[in-house]
Each structure stands twice: as structure tokens, then as C-alpha cells.
N, CA, C and O atoms as a GROMACS GRO file, in nm:
protein
  500
    1MET      N    1   2.507  -2.351  -4.884
    1MET     CA    2   2.537  -2.218  -4.930
    1MET      C    3   2.634  -2.152  -4.836
    1MET      O    4   2.741  -2.108  -4.877
    2ALA      N    5   2.597  -2.144  -4.706
    2ALA     CA    6   2.686  -2.078  -4.613
    2ALA      C    7   2.780  -2.184  -4.558
    2ALA      O    8   2.737  -2.279  -4.494
    3THR      N    9   2.903  -2.166  -4.584
    3THR     CA   10   3.002  -2.261  -4.533
    3THR      C   11   3.092  -2.187  -4.437
    3THR      O   12   3.116  -2.068  -4.452
    4SER      N   13   3.140  -2.259  -4.340
    4SER     CA   14   3.232  -2.196  -4.246
    4SER      C   15   3.349  -2.288  -4.225
    4SER      O   16   3.338  -2.410  -4.241
    5SER      N   17   3.457  -2.231  -4.190
    5SER     CA   18   3.576  -2.311  -4.165
    5SER      C   19   3.644  -2.258  -4.040
    5SER      O   20   3.636  -2.140  -4.009
    6VAL      N   21   3.711  -2.345  -3.972
    6VAL     CA   22   3.781  -2.306  -3.852
    6VAL      C   23   3.926  -2.287  -3.887
    6VAL      O   24   3.990  -2.374  -3.946
    7THR      N   25   3.979  -2.172  -3.850
    7THR     CA   26   4.120  -2.144  -3.874
    7THR      C   27   4.190  -2.130  -3.741
    7THR      O   28   4.126  -2.138  -3.636
    8ALA      N   29   4.315  -2.109  -3.745
    8ALA     CA   30   4.394  -2.095  -3.623
    8ALA      C   31   4.359  -1.967  -3.550
    8ALA      O   32   4.378  -1.960  -3.428
    9THR      N   33   4.309  -1.866  -3.618
    9THR     CA   34   4.277  -1.739  -3.554
    9THR      C   35   4.133  -1.731  -3.510
    9THR      O   36   4.098  -1.638  -3.437
   10GLY      N   37   4.048  -1.824  -3.549
   10GLY     CA   38   3.908  -1.817  -3.509
   10GLY      C   39   3.818  -1.874  -3.615
   10GLY      O   40   3.859  -1.958  -3.695
   11PHE      N   41   3.696  -1.828  -3.617
   11PHE     CA   42   3.598  -1.875  -3.714
   11PHE      C   43   3.594  -1.780  -3.832
   11PHE      O   44   3.603  -1.659  -3.816
   12SER      N   45   3.580  -1.837  -3.949
   12SER     CA   46   3.556  -1.753  -4.065
   12SER      C   47   3.436  -1.810  -4.138
   12SER      O   48   3.412  -1.931  -4.136
   13SER      N   49   3.361  -1.723  -4.202
   13SER     CA   50   3.237  -1.766  -4.265
   13SER      C   51   3.225  -1.702  -4.401
   13SER      O   52   3.272  -1.591  -4.425
   14SER      N   53   3.161  -1.776  -4.488
   14SER     CA   54   3.136  -1.720  -4.620
   14SER      C   55   2.993  -1.672  -4.632
   14SER      O   56   2.945  -1.648  -4.742
   15PHE      N   57   2.923  -1.658  -4.520
   15PHE     CA   58   2.784  -1.613  -4.520
   15PHE      C   59   2.779  -1.465  -4.548
   15PHE      O   60   2.842  -1.386  -4.479
   16HIS      N   61   2.704  -1.427  -4.648
   16HIS     CA   62   2.686  -1.287  -4.683
   16HIS      C   63   2.537  -1.262  -4.695
   16HIS      O   64   2.474  -1.299  -4.794
   17GLY      N   65   2.482  -1.199  -4.593
   17GLY     CA   66   2.339  -1.175  -4.599
   17GLY      C   67   2.294  -1.104  -4.472
   17GLY      O   68   2.374  -1.053  -4.394
   18SER      N   69   2.167  -1.103  -4.456
   18SER     CA   70   2.108  -1.033  -4.343
   18SER      C   71   2.049  -1.134  -4.246
   18SER      O   72   1.994  -1.236  -4.288
   19TRP      N   73   2.059  -1.105  -4.116
   19TRP     CA   74   1.999  -1.190  -4.015
   19TRP      C   75   1.851  -1.158  -3.998
   19TRP      O   76   1.776  -1.241  -3.946
   20GLY      N   77   1.809  -1.045  -4.040
   20GLY     CA   78   1.669  -1.005  -4.026
   20GLY      C   79   1.585  -1.066  -4.135
   20GLY      O   80   1.636  -1.113  -4.237
   21THR      N   81   1.455  -1.065  -4.114
   21THR     CA   82   1.363  -1.115  -4.215
   21THR      C   83   1.270  -1.002  -4.254
   21THR      O   84   1.241  -0.914  -4.174
   22SER      N   85   1.225  -1.008  -4.374
   22SER     CA   86   1.128  -0.906  -4.416
   22SER      C   87   0.991  -0.973  -4.419
   22SER      O   88   0.976  -1.085  -4.468
   23MET      N   89   0.895  -0.903  -4.367
   23MET     CA   90   0.759  -0.958  -4.363
   23MET      C   91   0.670  -0.872  -4.451
   23MET      O   92   0.664  -0.750  -4.436
   24VAL      N   93   0.602  -0.936  -4.540
   24VAL     CA   94   0.512  -0.865  -4.628
   24VAL      C   95   0.378  -0.937  -4.635
   24VAL      O   96   0.369  -1.057  -4.611
   25GLY      N   97   0.277  -0.862  -4.667
   25GLY     CA   98   0.147  -0.920  -4.693
   25GLY      C   99   0.077  -0.967  -4.567
   25GLY      O  100   0.069  -0.894  -4.468
   26GLU      N  101   0.024  -1.091  -4.572
   26GLU     CA  102  -0.057  -1.142  -4.464
   26GLU      C  103   0.023  -1.159  -4.335
   26GLU      O  104  -0.030  -1.135  -4.226
   27ASP      N  105   0.151  -1.201  -4.344
   27ASP     CA  106   0.232  -1.219  -4.224
   27ASP      C  107   0.246  -1.087  -4.148
   27ASP      O  108   0.237  -1.085  -4.026
   28TYR      N  109   0.266  -0.979  -4.220
   28TYR     CA  110   0.281  -0.848  -4.156
   28TYR      C  111   0.149  -0.804  -4.092
   28TYR      O  112   0.149  -0.751  -3.980
   29ALA      N  113   0.038  -0.826  -4.160
   29ALA     CA  114  -0.094  -0.788  -4.107
   29ALA      C  115  -0.126  -0.867  -3.981
   29ALA      O  116  -0.183  -0.811  -3.887
   30ILE      N  117  -0.092  -0.994  -3.978
   30ILE     CA  118  -0.117  -1.076  -3.859
   30ILE      C  119  -0.031  -1.027  -3.743
   30ILE      O  120  -0.080  -1.015  -3.630
   31MET      N  121   0.097  -0.999  -3.770
   31MET     CA  122   0.186  -0.953  -3.664
   31MET      C  123   0.138  -0.819  -3.606
   31MET      O  124   0.139  -0.800  -3.485
   32VAL      N  125   0.098  -0.727  -3.693
   32VAL     CA  126   0.053  -0.596  -3.648
   32VAL      C  127  -0.077  -0.609  -3.567
   32VAL      O  128  -0.094  -0.541  -3.466
   33SER      N  129  -0.166  -0.694  -3.611
   33SER     CA  130  -0.293  -0.708  -3.540
   33SER      C  131  -0.273  -0.772  -3.402
   33SER      O  132  -0.351  -0.746  -3.311
   34LYS      N  133  -0.169  -0.853  -3.385
   34LYS     CA  134  -0.142  -0.913  -3.255
   34LYS      C  135  -0.079  -0.813  -3.159
   34LYS      O  136  -0.098  -0.823  -3.037
   35THR      N  137  -0.006  -0.718  -3.211
   35THR     CA  138   0.063  -0.623  -3.124
   35THR      C  139  -0.020  -0.500  -3.090
   35THR      O  140   0.010  -0.432  -2.992
   36THR      N  141  -0.123  -0.471  -3.168
   36THR     CA  142  -0.204  -0.353  -3.139
   36THR      C  143  -0.319  -0.392  -3.047
   36THR      O  144  -0.377  -0.499  -3.064
   37PRO      N  145  -0.352  -0.307  -2.950
   37PRO     CA  146  -0.460  -0.340  -2.856
   37PRO      C  147  -0.596  -0.335  -2.924
   37PRO      O  148  -0.618  -0.256  -3.016
   38ASN      N  149  -0.687  -0.420  -2.878
   38ASN     CA  150  -0.823  -0.422  -2.932
   38ASN      C  151  -0.904  -0.305  -2.881
   38ASN      O  152  -0.992  -0.254  -2.951
   39GLN      N  153  -0.876  -0.261  -2.756
   39GLN     CA  154  -0.951  -0.152  -2.697
   39GLN      C  155  -0.858  -0.033  -2.677
   39GLN      O  156  -0.742  -0.048  -2.639
   40VAL      N  157  -0.911   0.083  -2.703
   40VAL     CA  158  -0.834   0.205  -2.683
   40VAL      C  159  -0.886   0.273  -2.557
   40VAL      O  160  -1.006   0.297  -2.544
   41ARG      N  161  -0.795   0.303  -2.465
   41ARG     CA  162  -0.833   0.368  -2.340
   41ARG      C  163  -0.814   0.518  -2.356
   41ARG      O  164  -0.705   0.565  -2.391
   42ILE      N  165  -0.918   0.593  -2.330
   42ILE     CA  166  -0.913   0.736  -2.356
   42ILE      C  167  -0.853   0.814  -2.240
   42ILE      O  168  -0.774   0.906  -2.264
   43GLY      N  169  -0.886   0.781  -2.118
   43GLY     CA  170  -0.835   0.859  -2.006
   43GLY      C  171  -0.820   0.773  -1.882
   43GLY      O  172  -0.857   0.656  -1.879
   44LYS      N  173  -0.764   0.833  -1.780
   44LYS     CA  174  -0.747   0.764  -1.654
   44LYS      C  175  -0.879   0.758  -1.579
   44LYS      O  176  -0.966   0.844  -1.595
   45ARG      N  177  -0.893   0.654  -1.496
   45ARG     CA  178  -1.010   0.646  -1.411
   45ARG      C  179  -1.002   0.754  -1.304
   45ARG      O  180  -0.893   0.783  -1.253
   46LEU      N  181  -1.112   0.811  -1.271
   46LEU     CA  182  -1.115   0.914  -1.168
   46LEU      C  183  -1.121   0.848  -1.032
   46LEU      O  184  -1.203   0.760  -1.008
   47ARG      N  185  -1.034   0.893  -0.943
   47ARG     CA  186  -1.038   0.844  -0.805
   47ARG      C  187  -1.131   0.932  -0.724
   47ARG      O  188  -1.139   1.053  -0.746
   48SER      N  189  -1.199   0.870  -0.632
   48SER     CA  190  -1.283   0.951  -0.546
   48SER      C  191  -1.193   1.029  -0.451
   48SER      O  192  -1.086   0.982  -0.412
   49GLY      N  193  -1.236   1.146  -0.414
   49GLY     CA  194  -1.157   1.233  -0.328
   49GLY      C  195  -1.148   1.178  -0.187
   49GLY      O  196  -1.220   1.084  -0.152
   50PRO      N  197  -1.061   1.235  -0.106
   50PRO     CA  198  -1.047   1.187   0.031
   50PRO      C  199  -1.176   1.212   0.109
   50PRO      O  200  -1.238   1.318   0.097
   51MET      N  201  -1.213   1.114   0.188
   51MET     CA  202  -1.335   1.126   0.267
   51MET      C  203  -1.301   1.181   0.404
   51MET      O  204  -1.208   1.134   0.469
   52MET      N  205  -1.374   1.278   0.446
   52MET     CA  206  -1.357   1.332   0.580
   52MET      C  207  -1.450   1.255   0.672
   52MET      O  208  -1.570   1.250   0.648
   53GLY      N  209  -1.396   1.198   0.773
   53GLY     CA  210  -1.478   1.121   0.866
   53GLY      C  211  -1.392   1.017   0.933
   53GLY      O  212  -1.276   0.996   0.897
   54ASN      N  213  -1.451   0.952   1.030
   54ASN     CA  214  -1.378   0.852   1.105
   54ASN      C  215  -1.406   0.715   1.046
   54ASN      O  216  -1.522   0.676   1.030
   55VAL      N  217  -1.299   0.641   1.014
   55VAL     CA  218  -1.316   0.508   0.958
   55VAL      C  219  -1.366   0.410   1.063
   55VAL      O  220  -1.418   0.304   1.028
   56ASN      N  221  -1.349   0.443   1.191
   56ASN     CA  222  -1.393   0.355   1.298
   56ASN      C  223  -1.534   0.386   1.347
   56ASN      O  224  -1.580   0.327   1.445
   57GLU      N  225  -1.602   0.475   1.280
   57GLU     CA  226  -1.737   0.516   1.322
   57GLU      C  227  -1.830   0.396   1.323
   57GLU      O  228  -1.851   0.331   1.220
   58GLY      N  229  -1.886   0.367   1.440
   58GLY     CA  230  -1.983   0.260   1.452
   58GLY      C  231  -1.924   0.121   1.467
   58GLY      O  232  -1.998   0.024   1.474
   59LYS      N  233  -1.790   0.109   1.472
   59LYS     CA  234  -1.727  -0.022   1.486
   59LYS      C  235  -1.680  -0.040   1.630
   59LYS      O  236  -1.630   0.055   1.691
   60GLY      N  237  -1.695  -0.156   1.681
   60GLY     CA  238  -1.647  -0.186   1.814
   60GLY      C  239  -1.756  -0.185   1.919
   60GLY      O  240  -1.865  -0.131   1.898
   61LEU      N  241  -1.725  -0.246   2.030
   61LEU     CA  242  -1.821  -0.262   2.138
   61LEU      C  243  -1.860  -0.128   2.202
   61LEU      O  244  -1.977  -0.106   2.235
   62PHE      N  245  -1.761  -0.040   2.220
   62PHE     CA  246  -1.787   0.086   2.289
   62PHE      C  247  -1.815   0.203   2.194
   62PHE      O  248  -1.834   0.316   2.240
   63ALA      N  249  -1.819   0.179   2.065
   63ALA     CA  250  -1.839   0.286   1.968
   63ALA      C  251  -1.969   0.364   1.989
   63ALA      O  252  -1.968   0.486   1.982
   64PRO      N  253  -2.081   0.298   2.014
   64PRO     CA  254  -2.205   0.376   2.034
   64PRO      C  255  -2.196   0.470   2.154
   64PRO      O  256  -2.243   0.584   2.148
   65VAL      N  257  -2.135   0.423   2.264
   65VAL     CA  258  -2.120   0.508   2.383
   65VAL      C  259  -2.031   0.628   2.352
   65VAL      O  260  -2.059   0.740   2.394
   66VAL      N  261  -1.924   0.603   2.277
   66VAL     CA  262  -1.831   0.710   2.241
   66VAL      C  263  -1.901   0.813   2.153
   66VAL      O  264  -1.886   0.933   2.174
   67VAL      N  265  -1.978   0.768   2.055
   67VAL     CA  266  -2.046   0.859   1.963
   67VAL      C  267  -2.151   0.943   2.038
   67VAL      O  268  -2.161   1.064   2.015
   68VAL      N  269  -2.228   0.880   2.126
   68VAL     CA  270  -2.330   0.953   2.202
   68VAL      C  271  -2.264   1.056   2.293
   68VAL      O  272  -2.310   1.170   2.304
   69THR      N  273  -2.155   1.015   2.359
   69THR     CA  274  -2.084   1.108   2.448
   69THR      C  275  -2.030   1.227   2.369
   69THR      O  276  -2.039   1.341   2.415
   70ARG      N  277  -1.973   1.201   2.251
   70ARG     CA  278  -1.920   1.309   2.168
   70ARG      C  279  -2.031   1.405   2.126
   70ARG      O  280  -2.010   1.526   2.123
   71ASN      N  281  -2.148   1.352   2.095
   71ASN     CA  282  -2.260   1.437   2.055
   71ASN      C  283  -2.313   1.521   2.171
   71ASN      O  284  -2.356   1.635   2.151
   72ILE      N  285  -2.310   1.467   2.293
   72ILE     CA  286  -2.358   1.540   2.410
   72ILE      C  287  -2.258   1.646   2.453
   72ILE      O  288  -2.295   1.762   2.475
   73VAL      N  289  -2.134   1.608   2.466
   73VAL     CA  290  -2.029   1.697   2.519
   73VAL      C  291  -1.986   1.801   2.415
   73VAL      O  292  -1.953   1.914   2.451
   74GLY      N  293  -1.987   1.764   2.289
   74GLY     CA  294  -1.938   1.852   2.184
   74GLY      C  295  -1.802   1.801   2.135
   74GLY      O  296  -1.724   1.745   2.212
   75LYS      N  297  -1.777   1.822   2.008
   75LYS     CA  298  -1.657   1.766   1.947
   75LYS      C  299  -1.528   1.822   2.006
   75LYS      O  300  -1.435   1.746   2.033
   76LYS      N  301  -1.522   1.952   2.027
   76LYS     CA  302  -1.399   2.014   2.077
   76LYS      C  303  -1.366   1.964   2.217
   76LYS      O  304  -1.253   1.921   2.244
   77ARG      N  305  -1.462   1.970   2.306
   77ARG     CA  306  -1.440   1.925   2.445
   77ARG      C  307  -1.411   1.775   2.450
   77ARG      O  308  -1.326   1.731   2.527
   78PHE      N  309  -1.480   1.698   2.367
   78PHE     CA  310  -1.460   1.554   2.362
   78PHE      C  311  -1.316   1.521   2.319
   78PHE      O  312  -1.252   1.434   2.379
   79ASN      N  313  -1.266   1.589   2.217
   79ASN     CA  314  -1.129   1.565   2.172
   79ASN      C  315  -1.027   1.603   2.278
   79ASN      O  316  -0.923   1.538   2.290
   80GLN      N  317  -1.054   1.708   2.356
   80GLN     CA  318  -0.965   1.745   2.466
   80GLN      C  319  -0.962   1.633   2.571
   80GLN      O  320  -0.854   1.593   2.617
   81LEU      N  321  -1.079   1.583   2.608
   81LEU     CA  322  -1.086   1.476   2.707
   81LEU      C  323  -1.019   1.348   2.655
   81LEU      O  324  -0.948   1.280   2.729
   82ARG      N  325  -1.041   1.317   2.529
   82ARG     CA  326  -0.978   1.199   2.470
   82ARG      C  327  -0.828   1.212   2.470
   82ARG      O  328  -0.757   1.117   2.501
   83GLY      N  329  -0.777   1.331   2.436
   83GLY     CA  330  -0.633   1.354   2.436
   83GLY      C  331  -0.573   1.336   2.575
   83GLY      O  332  -0.466   1.277   2.590
   84LYS      N  333  -0.642   1.388   2.677
   84LYS     CA  334  -0.595   1.370   2.815
   84LYS      C  335  -0.595   1.224   2.855
   84LYS      O  336  -0.502   1.177   2.920
   85ALA      N  337  -0.699   1.151   2.816
   85ALA     CA  338  -0.708   1.008   2.849
   85ALA      C  339  -0.596   0.928   2.781
   85ALA      O  340  -0.537   0.839   2.842
   86ILE      N  341  -0.567   0.960   2.655
   86ILE     CA  342  -0.461   0.892   2.582
   86ILE      C  343  -0.325   0.922   2.645
   86ILE      O  344  -0.242   0.832   2.659
   87ALA      N  345  -0.303   1.049   2.682
   87ALA     CA  346  -0.177   1.086   2.747
   87ALA      C  347  -0.161   1.015   2.881
   87ALA      O  348  -0.052   0.966   2.912
   88LEU      N  349  -0.266   1.008   2.959
   88LEU     CA  350  -0.262   0.939   3.087
   88LEU      C  351  -0.233   0.790   3.068
   88LEU      O  352  -0.154   0.731   3.142
   89HIS      N  353  -0.296   0.730   2.969
   89HIS     CA  354  -0.273   0.589   2.942
   89HIS      C  355  -0.130   0.564   2.897
   89HIS      O  356  -0.069   0.464   2.936
   90SER      N  357  -0.074   0.653   2.817
   90SER     CA  358   0.065   0.640   2.775
   90SER      C  359   0.160   0.651   2.894
   90SER      O  360   0.261   0.580   2.900
   91GLN      N  361   0.127   0.740   2.990
   91GLN     CA  362   0.209   0.752   3.112
   91GLN      C  363   0.204   0.624   3.193
   91GLN      O  364   0.305   0.581   3.248
   92VAL      N  365   0.087   0.562   3.203
   92VAL     CA  366   0.073   0.436   3.276
   92VAL      C  367   0.158   0.327   3.209
   92VAL      O  368   0.225   0.250   3.278
   93ILE      N  369   0.155   0.322   3.076
   93ILE     CA  370   0.236   0.224   3.003
   93ILE      C  371   0.384   0.251   3.027
   93ILE      O  372   0.462   0.157   3.047
   94THR      N  373   0.425   0.378   3.026
   94THR     CA  374   0.566   0.414   3.050
   94THR      C  375   0.609   0.372   3.190
   94THR      O  376   0.716   0.314   3.206
   95GLU      N  377   0.528   0.400   3.289
   95GLU     CA  378   0.562   0.360   3.426
   95GLU      C  379   0.570   0.208   3.439
   95GLU      O  380   0.658   0.156   3.508
   96PHE      N  381   0.480   0.137   3.373
   96PHE     CA  382   0.484  -0.009   3.375
   96PHE      C  383   0.614  -0.059   3.314
   96PHE      O  384   0.676  -0.151   3.367
   97CYS      N  385   0.654   0.000   3.202
   97CYS     CA  386   0.778  -0.042   3.136
   97CYS      C  387   0.900  -0.013   3.224
   97CYS      O  388   0.994  -0.093   3.226
   98LYS      N  389   0.898   0.099   3.295
   98LYS     CA  390   1.008   0.130   3.387
   98LYS      C  391   1.016   0.026   3.499
   98LYS      O  392   1.124  -0.016   3.538
   99SER      N  393   0.900  -0.014   3.549
   99SER     CA  394   0.898  -0.106   3.663
   99SER      C  395   0.945  -0.247   3.624
   99SER      O  396   1.003  -0.317   3.706
  100ILE      N  397   0.921  -0.288   3.500
  100ILE     CA  398   0.966  -0.422   3.459
  100ILE      C  399   1.099  -0.418   3.385
  100ILE      O  400   1.155  -0.523   3.353
  101GLY      N  401   1.151  -0.298   3.357
  101GLY     CA  402   1.280  -0.285   3.291
  101GLY      C  403   1.276  -0.300   3.140
  101GLY      O  404   1.375  -0.342   3.080
  102ALA      N  405   1.165  -0.268   3.078
  102ALA     CA  406   1.153  -0.277   2.933
  102ALA      C  407   1.216  -0.154   2.869
  102ALA      O  408   1.211  -0.044   2.924
  103ASP      N  409   1.276  -0.173   2.752
  103ASP     CA  410   1.338  -0.060   2.683
  103ASP      C  411   1.234   0.021   2.605
  103ASP      O  412   1.116  -0.014   2.601
  104SER      N  413   1.281   0.129   2.542
  104SER     CA  414   1.188   0.220   2.474
  104SER      C  415   1.122   0.156   2.352
  104SER      O  416   1.008   0.189   2.318
  105LYS      N  417   1.192   0.063   2.287
  105LYS     CA  418   1.133  -0.003   2.172
  105LYS      C  419   1.014  -0.090   2.214
  105LYS      O  420   0.911  -0.092   2.146
  106GLN      N  421   1.027  -0.160   2.326
  106GLN     CA  422   0.916  -0.240   2.377
  106GLN      C  423   0.801  -0.150   2.423
  106GLN      O  424   0.684  -0.184   2.405
  107ARG      N  425   0.836  -0.036   2.482
  107ARG     CA  426   0.734   0.059   2.527
  107ARG      C  427   0.653   0.110   2.407
  107ARG      O  428   0.530   0.117   2.414
  108GLN      N  429   0.721   0.144   2.298
  108GLN     CA  430   0.650   0.190   2.177
  108GLN      C  431   0.560   0.080   2.123
  108GLN      O  432   0.449   0.106   2.075
  109GLY      N  433   0.608  -0.044   2.130
  109GLY     CA  434   0.525  -0.156   2.085
  109GLY      C  435   0.398  -0.170   2.167
  109GLY      O  436   0.291  -0.198   2.114
  110LEU      N  437   0.411  -0.151   2.299
  110LEU     CA  438   0.293  -0.159   2.386
  110LEU      C  439   0.195  -0.045   2.358
  110LEU      O  440   0.073  -0.066   2.361
  111ILE      N  441   0.247   0.074   2.332
  111ILE     CA  442   0.160   0.188   2.300
  111ILE      C  443   0.086   0.163   2.168
  111ILE      O  444  -0.033   0.193   2.157
  112ARG      N  445   0.157   0.108   2.068
  112ARG     CA  446   0.090   0.076   1.941
  112ARG      C  447  -0.017  -0.030   1.961
  112ARG      O  448  -0.125  -0.023   1.902
  113LEU      N  449   0.014  -0.130   2.044
  113LEU     CA  450  -0.083  -0.234   2.073
  113LEU      C  451  -0.207  -0.176   2.142
  113LEU      O  452  -0.320  -0.216   2.111
  114ALA      N  453  -0.186  -0.083   2.235
  114ALA     CA  454  -0.299  -0.019   2.303
  114ALA      C  455  -0.385   0.058   2.203
  114ALA      O  456  -0.507   0.059   2.215
  115LYS      N  457  -0.321   0.123   2.105
  115LYS     CA  458  -0.398   0.198   2.003
  115LYS      C  459  -0.481   0.103   1.918
  115LYS      O  460  -0.598   0.129   1.891
  116LYS      N  461  -0.420  -0.008   1.876
  116LYS     CA  462  -0.495  -0.106   1.796
  116LYS      C  463  -0.613  -0.164   1.874
  116LYS      O  464  -0.722  -0.180   1.820
  117ASN      N  465  -0.589  -0.194   2.001
  117ASN     CA  466  -0.698  -0.247   2.084
  117ASN      C  467  -0.809  -0.143   2.102
  117ASN      O  468  -0.927  -0.176   2.100
  118GLY      N  469  -0.770  -0.016   2.119
  118GLY     CA  470  -0.869   0.092   2.131
  118GLY      C  471  -0.952   0.106   2.006
  118GLY      O  472  -1.072   0.131   2.014
  119GLU      N  473  -0.889   0.089   1.889
  119GLU     CA  474  -0.963   0.096   1.764
  119GLU      C  475  -1.062  -0.020   1.753
  119GLU      O  476  -1.177  -0.002   1.713
  120ARG      N  477  -1.014  -0.141   1.788
  120ARG     CA  478  -1.102  -0.258   1.779
  120ARG      C  479  -1.220  -0.249   1.875
  120ARG      O  480  -1.331  -0.290   1.842
  121LEU      N  481  -1.196  -0.196   1.994
  121LEU     CA  482  -1.304  -0.188   2.093
  121LEU      C  483  -1.399  -0.071   2.068
  121LEU      O  484  -1.509  -0.068   2.123
  122GLY      N  485  -1.357   0.025   1.985
  122GLY     CA  486  -1.445   0.136   1.951
  122GLY      C  487  -1.419   0.262   2.029
  122GLY      O  488  -1.499   0.356   2.022
  123PHE      N  489  -1.308   0.269   2.104
  123PHE     CA  490  -1.279   0.391   2.180
  123PHE      C  491  -1.237   0.507   2.090
  123PHE      O  492  -1.246   0.623   2.129
  124LEU      N  493  -1.190   0.475   1.968
  124LEU     CA  494  -1.146   0.581   1.877
  124LEU      C  495  -1.252   0.613   1.771
  124LEU      O  496  -1.220   0.669   1.666
  125ALA      N  497  -1.376   0.577   1.800
  125ALA     CA  498  -1.486   0.604   1.705
  125ALA      C  499  -1.520   0.752   1.702
  125ALA      O  500  -1.609   0.793   1.628
   0.00000   0.00000   0.00000
């Protein structure tokens, strides 16, 4: 039925019709049932709100000592002391880096490593 011939200017075709297909009856019902979801979702899942608290609570070797000390001294005073200790430790790391000739990027890496170690040991509980 559809014949084509090659001419000097290109392809010519005697095809007259549509490239699309029409679907009726059972074929259409099958196609629609495959594309529609079986379950309808009504709403989004609710996320729990942000939790206030320390994720390191009770983890690490020194965590119990830190928690008891915080309860005895009081939260405000304890955080002041912890801040001073962290600042002093950062100064020690900075002086060490100066003495060995490490640049600021290496110094920041050492400070991050000290924080991770403090978390693992329970000092940040």
C-alpha cells in the first residue's frame, strides 16, 4: 500500500495516514488500569518536630562524668567552663601548628578532629 521512491531531491512517499493508533474497548481499559495507581495517597507524612537535647547524651567513656558535673555545677556555669576549655584547647592546637609550620587549613583539620574525638569520648555530652 505505502510505496516510496527515491528521487534526486530526497525521499518521496505515497503514504497517507496517521502514525498514531486509536485504542478502543479492552485495550484502552488495560492501558488505563496500568497507568493509574492502585493506592491513592491522601496527604504527606508528618515529620516529628526538632528534638531539643544533646545527641551525645550518655555516649562515650566520659559522658557520665560530664553529665554529673553539669548537674552539680549548673548548666550555665558548666557551659562557660566548657567554652573556656575548648578555647584553651584550640589555642594549644594553634601553637602546635605554629611550631611545626602547619598552615591554617591543616590547623582547622586538627580542630575538627579534636571535636570528633571529644564527641566520641563523651566530653560533649
